[in-house]
VEXLUM-412568 format. One line per 8 residues: number of its first residue (from 1); their letters; for each residue x, z negated, y of C-alpha. Coordinates in Angstrom, 1 decimal. Layout:
BEGIN
NUM) a) X/Z/Y; ...
***
This chain:
BEGIN
1) xxxxxxxx) -6.1/-45.0/175.3; -2.4/-44.4/175.9; -1.3/-41.2/177.0; 0.3/-38.9/174.3; 4.1/-38.3/174.2; 5.5/-35.3/175.9; 7.1/-33.0/173.6; 9.6/-31.8/176.3
9) xxxxxxxx) 10.7/-35.4/176.6; 10.5/-35.8/172.6; 12.9/-32.9/172.6; 15.1/-34.0/174.9; 15.2/-37.4/173.6; 16.0/-36.1/170.0; 18.7/-33.7/171.4; 20.3/-36.3/172.9
17) xxxxxxxx) 20.2/-38.6/170.3; 22.1/-35.6/167.8; 24.6/-34.7/170.3; 25.7/-38.0/171.8; 26.3/-37.2/175.3; 23.9/-36.0/178.7; 26.3/-33.2/179.3; 26.2/-31.6/175.6
25) xxxxxxxx) 22.3/-32.2/175.6; 22.0/-30.2/178.9; 23.9/-27.5/177.9; 22.0/-27.2/174.4; 18.8/-27.5/176.0; 19.9/-25.1/178.9; 18.9/-27.8/181.5; 20.9/-29.5/184.1
33) xxxxxxxx) 22.0/-33.0/183.3; 19.9/-34.6/186.0; 16.7/-33.0/184.4; 17.7/-34.6/181.1; 18.3/-37.8/182.8; 14.8/-37.7/184.5; 13.0/-36.6/181.0; 14.5/-39.9/179.1
41) xxxxxxxx) 13.5/-42.2/182.1; 9.9/-40.9/182.1; 9.8/-41.4/178.3; 11.4/-44.9/178.6; 8.6/-45.5/181.2; 5.8/-44.2/178.9; 6.9/-46.2/176.2; 7.5/-49.5/178.0
49) xxxxxxxx) 11.0/-49.9/176.4; 14.7/-49.0/176.9; 15.7/-46.1/174.1; 19.4/-46.1/174.7; 22.6/-47.7/176.2; 25.0/-45.5/178.2; 28.7/-46.3/176.7; 30.7/-44.5/179.2
57) xxxxxxxx) 30.1/-40.6/178.9; 28.5/-41.2/175.1; 25.1/-43.0/174.4; 24.1/-45.6/171.8; 20.3/-45.8/170.8; 18.5/-48.9/170.6; 16.6/-50.5/167.9; 13.3/-49.0/169.9
65) xxxxxxxx) 15.3/-45.7/170.1; 16.3/-45.6/166.5; 12.5/-46.0/165.6; 11.1/-43.5/167.8; 14.0/-41.2/166.4; 12.6/-41.3/162.8; 9.2/-40.6/164.1; 10.2/-38.0/166.6
73) xxxxxxxx) 11.9/-35.5/164.1; 8.6/-35.6/162.1; 6.7/-35.0/165.0; 8.6/-32.0/166.1; 9.2/-30.7/162.6; 5.3/-30.9/162.3; 4.9/-28.9/165.6; 7.3/-26.1/164.5
81) xxxxxxxx) 5.2/-25.8/161.2; 2.2/-25.4/163.1; 3.5/-22.9/165.2; 5.0/-21.0/162.1; 1.4/-21.2/160.3; -0.1/-19.7/163.4; 2.4/-16.9/163.7; 1.6/-16.2/160.1
89) xxxxxxxx) -2.0/-15.6/160.9; -1.1/-13.1/163.4; 0.9/-10.8/161.1; -1.2/-8.1/159.4; -3.3/-9.0/156.7; -2.7/-12.7/156.7; -6.1/-14.7/157.9; -8.9/-16.3/156.2
97) xxxxxxxx) -12.6/-15.0/155.4; -15.5/-17.6/154.6; -18.4/-15.9/153.2; -21.7/-17.4/152.6; -23.9/-15.8/149.8; -26.8/-16.2/147.4; -26.5/-16.2/143.7; -27.9/-12.4/143.6
105) xxxxxxxx) -25.7/-11.5/146.6; -22.5/-13.1/144.6; -23.6/-11.5/141.3; -24.4/-8.2/142.2; -23.0/-7.2/146.0; -19.8/-9.1/146.2; -17.8/-8.3/143.7; -17.3/-4.5/144.8
113) xxxxxxxx) -17.4/-5.1/148.1; -14.5/-7.8/147.6; -12.7/-5.7/145.3; -12.2/-2.9/147.9; -11.5/-5.7/150.9; -8.5/-6.9/149.0; -7.2/-3.6/148.8; -6.8/-3.5/152.8
121) xxxxxxxx) -6.1/-7.4/153.2; -4.1/-8.4/149.9; -3.1/-11.6/151.5; -6.1/-12.6/153.2; -7.5/-16.2/151.7; -11.2/-15.9/150.9; -13.4/-18.3/150.0; -17.0/-18.0/148.9
129) xxxxxxxx) -19.7/-20.8/149.7; -22.7/-19.9/147.4; -25.9/-20.7/149.1; -29.6/-19.8/149.8; -30.7/-18.3/153.1; -31.6/-21.6/154.8; -28.6/-23.5/154.0; -26.3/-20.3/154.8
137) xxxxxxxx) -28.1/-20.6/158.5; -26.8/-24.5/158.8; -23.3/-23.4/157.3; -22.7/-21.0/160.1; -24.0/-23.3/162.7; -21.4/-25.8/161.4; -18.7/-23.4/161.2; -18.1/-23.9/157.3
145) xxxxxxxx) -18.3/-20.2/157.0; -17.4/-16.9/159.3; -20.6/-15.0/157.9; -22.9/-14.5/155.0; -25.0/-11.9/153.3; -28.6/-13.3/153.5; -32.3/-12.1/153.9; -33.8/-12.0/157.5
153) xxxxxxxx) -36.1/-15.0/158.3; -39.3/-14.5/160.6; -38.1/-16.8/163.1; -34.4/-16.7/163.0; -32.2/-19.4/164.8; -30.8/-18.5/168.3; -27.4/-18.6/167.3; -27.8/-16.1/164.8
161) xxxxxxxx) -27.1/-12.4/164.7; -28.5/-10.3/161.7; -26.8/-7.3/161.0; -29.1/-5.0/158.5; -28.0/-3.9/155.2; -31.0/-2.7/153.4; -34.6/-3.5/152.4; -35.7/-4.0/149.2
169) xxxxxxxx) -39.4/-4.6/147.3; -40.0/-7.4/144.8; -41.7/-6.2/141.8; -43.3/-7.4/138.4; -40.8/-6.9/135.6; -41.6/-7.0/131.9; -40.6/-6.6/128.5; -41.0/-3.0/127.0
177) xxxxxxxx) -43.8/-4.6/124.6; -45.6/-6.5/127.3; -49.1/-4.9/127.6; -48.5/-4.3/131.2; -45.7/-2.0/129.9; -47.6/-0.2/127.4; -50.5/0.4/129.8; -48.1/1.5/132.5
185) xxxxxxxx) -49.9/-0.8/134.8; -50.6/-4.3/136.0; -54.1/-5.6/135.3; -55.0/-7.8/138.1; -57.2/-10.2/136.2; -54.4/-11.3/134.2; -51.9/-12.0/136.7; -52.8/-15.9/136.9
193) xxxxxxxx) -53.0/-15.8/133.3; -49.4/-14.8/132.6; -46.3/-17.0/132.2; -43.6/-16.4/134.8; -40.1/-16.8/134.8; -38.8/-17.1/138.4; -35.6/-18.0/140.1; -35.1/-21.4/141.2
201) xxxxxxxx) -38.1/-22.9/143.3; -35.5/-24.1/146.0; -34.6/-20.6/146.9; -35.9/-18.8/149.8; -37.4/-15.8/147.5; -39.4/-18.2/145.4; -40.9/-19.3/148.6; -41.7/-15.8/149.4
209) xxxxxxxx) -43.3/-15.1/146.0; -45.5/-18.6/145.9; -46.8/-17.5/149.7; -47.3/-13.6/148.6; -49.6/-14.9/145.9; -51.2/-17.7/147.6; -52.4/-15.2/150.0; -53.9/-12.9/147.4
217) xxxxxxxx) -55.8/-15.8/146.1; -53.7/-15.7/142.9; -51.4/-18.9/142.0; -48.9/-18.3/139.6; -49.7/-21.5/137.5; -47.4/-21.4/134.4; -43.6/-21.2/135.4; -40.3/-21.2/134.2
225) xxxxxxxx) -37.5/-21.6/136.8; -33.9/-21.0/136.0; -31.1/-20.6/138.2; -29.7/-17.3/136.7; -30.8/-13.8/137.2; -29.1/-12.6/133.6; -30.8/-15.8/131.6; -34.0/-14.4/133.4
233) xxxxxxxx) -33.7/-11.0/132.4; -32.8/-11.9/128.7; -35.9/-14.5/128.6; -38.4/-11.6/129.6; -36.7/-8.8/127.2; -37.8/-11.3/124.6; -41.3/-11.2/125.6; -41.3/-14.7/126.4
241) xxxxxxxx) -42.7/-14.2/130.1; -43.2/-12.1/133.2; -40.2/-12.3/136.1; -40.4/-11.1/139.9; -37.5/-9.3/141.1; -36.2/-6.4/143.1; -35.6/-3.3/140.7; -31.8/-2.9/141.7
249) xxxxxxxx) -31.2/-6.4/140.2; -32.5/-4.8/136.9; -31.4/-1.1/137.3; -29.4/-0.9/134.2; -32.1/-2.3/132.1; -34.9/-0.5/133.8; -32.7/2.8/133.1; -31.9/2.0/129.6
257) xxxxxxxx) -35.8/1.0/129.3; -35.1/-2.7/128.2; -37.1/-3.8/131.1; -40.0/-2.0/132.9; -40.7/-2.5/136.8; -44.4/-2.3/137.9; -45.8/-2.7/141.7; -47.0/-5.9/142.5
265) xxxxxxxx) -49.9/-4.3/144.3; -51.1/-2.1/147.1; -49.6/-5.0/149.4; -45.7/-4.7/149.1; -43.6/-7.9/149.0; -40.5/-6.6/151.0; -37.2/-8.6/151.5; -34.8/-7.6/154.6
273) xxxxxxxx) -31.1/-8.1/153.6; -28.3/-8.3/155.9; -24.9/-9.7/156.9; -25.6/-12.8/159.2; -22.8/-13.8/161.8; -22.7/-16.8/165.2; -24.2/-14.8/168.1; -21.6/-14.4/171.1
281) xxxxxxxx) -18.6/-14.8/168.5; -16.7/-11.5/168.3; -15.8/-10.6/164.7; -12.0/-10.0/164.0; -11.1/-6.9/161.7; -11.4/-8.7/158.5; -15.0/-9.6/159.4; -15.8/-6.0/160.6
289) xxxxxxxx) -14.1/-4.5/157.5; -16.4/-6.7/155.5; -19.5/-5.7/157.0; -18.9/-1.9/156.9; -18.3/-2.4/153.3; -21.2/-4.4/152.8; -23.0/-1.5/154.5; -21.4/1.1/152.3
297) xxxxxxxx) -21.9/-0.6/148.8; -25.2/-1.3/149.5; -26.5/2.3/150.2; -29.2/3.0/148.1; -30.1/-0.2/146.9; -33.5/-0.4/148.5; -34.5/2.7/146.1; -32.6/1.4/143.2
***
């Protein structure tokens, strides 16, 4: 593999081509004439060809020199553009934030957080990657996101740091005319007989629910799976089945009495929410601000 072209030699060459003499090129580059001559000789040796002819005190480009000049101007312009782009990122508020989050977090947590975040960083470029808890870890490891809002795993990867936000409890949620709602309690014998409307089976929460009732020896046999929490709540309101949600996700409906939340039983099914980042990678100011806003706006969700 050939060595890349030295950018200083390339700069000397393009300046010489522009001004037409070693004396004027040396003056413009604030170098000695011998230094410019040395750069051109080294560039020619590197490329294995003659780039210019001396015509007295002036120079003329060879065919190879003309070809190089066409590419050199583009290369140096790209280098300058790259430098300007990096300089812009160092200015206040000009940065990026790549966030991974589950559909629930995207719908119920992120809007308030991002609305406040944009007040402090109006020029920050934000991208959201909807993904469930296990996939979110993969995205972090592959540097596709900077941080994410996710559930805590029992055995998390060694490269993950978990910053706690809040805990919640999954509960049965039924329509107000459901027998459990009218009785004010759950009949355990009827749990396996119900029609359940649950979030997508590929989600980590679905796996938690399935594992919980397997341990209770109460398999949930009749299932409708949807990928939208709002659609699930509407079907439950219509009396088409029972769902299992955290009460904060249906806070407004529960307050209005259009949905009723009931405990799963004496053994609780709790989830632990947090912000996950790559361990050992310091957070920049935008990322720290985002984490603090998540902590601020998640206050009270565990008791909602």
